[in-house]
C-alpha positions as CSV (number, residue, x, y, z in Angstrom):
1,X,0.0,0.0,0.0
2,X,2.9,2.3,0.6
3,X,4.0,1.5,-2.9
4,X,0.6,2.5,-4.3
5,X,0.7,5.9,-2.5
6,X,4.2,6.6,-3.8
7,X,3.2,5.8,-7.4
8,X,0.3,8.2,-7.4
9,X,0.9,11.2,-9.7
10,X,0.5,14.5,-8.0
11,X,-0.9,16.2,-11.1
12,X,-4.2,14.2,-11.1
13,X,-6.1,14.7,-7.9
14,X,-9.5,13.5,-7.1
15,X,-11.1,16.9,-6.8
16,X,-11.3,19.5,-9.6
17,X,-10.7,23.0,-8.4
18,X,-10.1,25.7,-11.1
19,X,-8.5,29.0,-10.2
20,X,-10.7,32.0,-9.7
21,X,-10.8,34.4,-12.6
22,X,-10.0,38.1,-11.9
23,X,-13.0,40.5,-12.2
24,X,-13.4,42.1,-15.6
25,X,-12.4,45.6,-16.3
26,X,-15.1,48.1,-17.5
27,X,-15.9,47.6,-21.2
28,X,-16.2,51.3,-21.9
29,X,-13.5,53.9,-21.1
30,X,-15.9,56.7,-21.8
31,X,-17.4,58.5,-18.9
32,X,-20.5,59.6,-20.8
33,X,-22.6,56.8,-19.4
34,X,-22.0,58.2,-15.9
35,X,-23.6,61.6,-16.9
36,X,-27.2,62.2,-16.4
37,X,-29.4,62.9,-19.5
38,X,-29.5,66.7,-19.3
39,X,-25.7,66.9,-19.0
40,X,-25.3,64.5,-22.0
41,X,-27.7,66.7,-24.1
42,X,-25.7,69.8,-23.2
43,X,-22.4,68.0,-24.0
44,X,-23.6,66.2,-27.2
45,X,-26.5,68.3,-28.4
46,X,-30.1,67.2,-28.9
47,X,-29.4,66.1,-32.5
48,X,-26.1,64.3,-33.2
49,X,-26.4,64.6,-37.0
50,X,-24.2,62.8,-39.5
51,X,-20.5,62.3,-38.7
52,X,-18.2,65.0,-40.0
53,X,-14.4,65.0,-40.2
54,X,-11.6,67.2,-41.6
55,X,-8.8,65.6,-43.7
56,X,-6.2,67.6,-45.5
57,X,-8.2,70.9,-45.2
58,X,-11.3,69.3,-46.6
59,X,-14.5,68.8,-44.7
60,X,-16.2,65.4,-45.2
61,X,-19.7,64.5,-44.1
62,X,-21.2,60.9,-44.1
63,X,-24.6,61.0,-45.7
64,X,-26.7,58.2,-47.2
65,X,-23.9,55.7,-46.9
66,X,-21.2,57.8,-48.5
67,X,-18.6,60.3,-47.5
68,X,-19.3,63.6,-49.3
69,X,-16.9,66.5,-49.4
70,X,-18.2,69.9,-48.2
71,X,-15.4,72.1,-49.1
72,X,-13.3,72.8,-52.2
73,X,-14.5,73.6,-55.8
74,X,-17.4,75.7,-57.0
75,X,-20.1,73.0,-56.4
76,X,-20.7,71.2,-53.1
77,X,-20.2,67.5,-52.8
78,X,-24.0,66.9,-52.6
79,X,-24.4,68.9,-55.8
80,X,-21.7,66.9,-57.5
81,X,-23.3,63.6,-56.4
82,X,-26.6,64.8,-57.8
83,X,-25.0,65.8,-61.1
84,X,-23.3,62.5,-61.4
85,X,-26.6,60.7,-60.9
86,X,-28.2,62.9,-63.5
87,X,-25.4,62.3,-65.9
88,X,-25.8,58.5,-65.5
89,X,-29.6,58.9,-66.1
90,X,-29.0,60.9,-69.3
91,X,-26.4,58.5,-70.6
92,X,-28.9,55.6,-70.1
93,X,-31.7,57.6,-71.8
94,X,-29.3,58.5,-74.7
95,X,-28.4,54.8,-75.2
96,X,-32.1,53.9,-75.2
97,X,-32.8,56.5,-77.8
98,X,-29.9,55.4,-80.0
99,X,-31.3,51.8,-79.8
100,X,-34.8,53.1,-80.8
101,X,-33.3,54.9,-83.7
102,X,-31.6,51.8,-84.9
103,X,-34.8,49.8,-84.6
104,X,-36.7,52.5,-86.6
105,X,-34.0,52.6,-89.3
106,X,-34.2,48.8,-89.6
107,X,-38.0,49.0,-89.9
108,X,-37.8,51.8,-92.5
109,X,-35.3,49.8,-94.5
110,X,-37.5,46.7,-94.4
111,X,-40.6,48.6,-95.4
112,X,-38.7,50.3,-98.2
113,X,-37.4,47.0,-99.6
114,X,-40.9,45.5,-99.4
115,X,-42.3,48.6,-101.2
116,X,-39.7,48.3,-104.0
117,X,-40.4,44.5,-104.3
118,X,-44.2,45.2,-104.6
119,X,-43.5,48.0,-107.1
120,X,-41.4,45.6,-109.2
121,X,-44.2,43.0,-109.0
122,X,-46.8,45.5,-110.2
123,X,-44.5,46.6,-113.1
124,X,-44.0,42.9,-114.0
125,X,-47.7,42.3,-113.9
126,X,-48.4,45.3,-116.1
127,X,-45.8,44.3,-118.7
128,X,-47.2,40.7,-118.7
129,X,-50.7,42.1,-119.2
130,X,-49.5,44.4,-122.0
131,X,-47.9,41.4,-123.8
132,X,-51.1,39.4,-123.6
133,X,-53.1,42.0,-125.4
């Protein structure tokens, strides 16, 4: 029995006892959550608005999922975005009109060919009729 006790491995004990974990640190380092509502409204304002940042002397505003420049140039970023959208619409409309013109020209060509064929048939019938007389 002394031999059994001496052969027991000290790593594997009968009882499982994990170490206690240390308490967690605060998730937020911001102190805004400690302020009452009125103080937060004074600090942050009632309406937060879209995020704005300055990079290289240009002011950028995040609106409708895109960063839009607010400074530089004659037109504002919003106006440029609107003009780009309008340009794309006009290009699509222009392509559609070109396609319609091509279709109309094809139809005109087909109708002209049919007319000339019918005209030739009428002439052939007239000449055959004249020969019979």
